[in-house]
C-alpha positions in Angstrom: -7.8 -4.6 14.0 -6.1 -6.3 16.8 -7.2 -5.8 20.4 -3.6 -5.4 21.5 -0.3 -4.0 20.1 3.0 -5.8 20.2 5.8 -4.1 22.2 8.3 -6.2 20.3 6.9 -5.2 16.9 6.8 -1.6 17.9 10.5 -1.7 19.1 11.6 -3.4 15.8 9.7 -1.0 13.6 11.1 2.0 15.5 14.7 0.7 15.0 14.0 0.1 11.3 12.6 3.6 10.9 15.6 5.1 12.7 17.9 3.2 10.3 19.3 0.8 12.9 18.8 -2.3 10.8 21.4 -4.4 12.6 19.7 -4.0 15.9 16.3 -4.5 14.4 17.5 -7.7 12.7 18.9 -9.0 16.0 15.6 -8.4 17.8 13.6 -10.0 15.0 15.9 -13.0 15.0 15.8 -13.4 18.7 12.0 -13.3 18.8 11.6 -15.7 15.9 14.3 -18.1 17.2 12.8 -18.2 20.7 9.4 -18.9 19.3 7.9 -15.9 21.1 7.2 -13.9 18.0 3.5 -12.8 17.9 1.6 -12.2 14.7 2.8 -8.5 14.4 6.4 -9.6 14.6 5.8 -12.4 12.1 4.3 -9.8 9.7 7.5 -7.8 9.8 9.8 -10.7 9.0 9.0 -11.2 5.2 9.4 -7.6 4.3 12.6 -7.2 6.2 14.1 -10.4 4.6 13.1 -9.0 1.2 15.0 -5.8 2.0 18.1 -7.8 2.8 17.8 -9.8 -0.4 16.8 -6.8 -2.7 18.2 -3.6 -1.3 16.6 -0.3 -2.3 17.9 1.4 -5.4 20.2 4.4 -5.0 18.0 7.4 -4.0 18.3 10.6 -6.0 19.1 13.9 -4.4 21.2 14.8 -1.4 21.7 12.1 1.3 20.2 12.7 4.7 22.2 15.0 6.9 23.1 14.4 10.5 21.4 17.2 12.4 22.2 18.2 15.9 19.1 16.4 17.1 20.8 13.1 16.4 24.3 13.9 17.6 23.6 12.9 21.2 22.1 9.6 20.2 25.0 8.8 17.9 27.5 10.0 20.5 26.0 7.8 23.2 25.9 4.8 20.9 29.6 5.4 20.1 30.5 5.7 23.8 28.6 2.4 24.5 30.7 0.7 21.8 33.9 2.1 23.4 32.7 0.9 26.8 32.4 -2.6 25.4 36.1 -2.5 24.8 36.1 -1.7 21.1 38.9 0.7 19.8 38.0 4.0 18.1 37.9 2.7 14.6 35.8 -0.4 15.4 33.4 1.7 17.5 33.0 4.2 14.6 32.4 1.2 12.2 29.8 -0.3 14.5 28.0 3.1 14.9 28.1 3.7 11.2 26.6 0.2 10.6 23.5 1.0 12.7 22.7 4.4 11.4 21.9 5.4 7.8 24.3 8.4 7.6 27.7 8.5 5.9 30.9 7.7 7.7 32.0 11.3 7.6 28.7 12.4 9.2 29.1 9.8 11.9 32.6 11.1 12.6 31.4 14.7 12.7 28.6 13.8 15.1 30.9 11.9 17.4 33.4 14.7 17.4 30.8 17.4 18.2 29.4 15.1 20.9 32.8 14.7 22.5 33.5 18.5 22.3 30.1 19.1 24.0 31.0 16.7 26.8 34.4 18.3 27.2 36.2 15.3 25.9 38.7 14.6 23.2 38.7 17.2 20.4 40.5 15.2 17.7 
């Protein structure tokens, strides 16, 4: 076992587990491209690349539901996209791309987040 743990590898694995594959891929690419990827980060790369080439088969059963515990995170991500100058549709699309939930669930989470903040209700 290693005498240290990698902050970069931990951050990448956390994003992968949260379903934010785009962000994880960007972090992995930056570390590998800069030449600063330690052994832990390099161990992540082959598995992630295989996931991109051969995606998982369709799971059976109900898809994951967006619970209230994730609405704040999704809403904040959406607001950050809007702050970057993206329109509503583009911000929803970017948010949907980084989370593993359906588009309708992302819309619902953003709407509830906006209502909770006292913002737009449509």
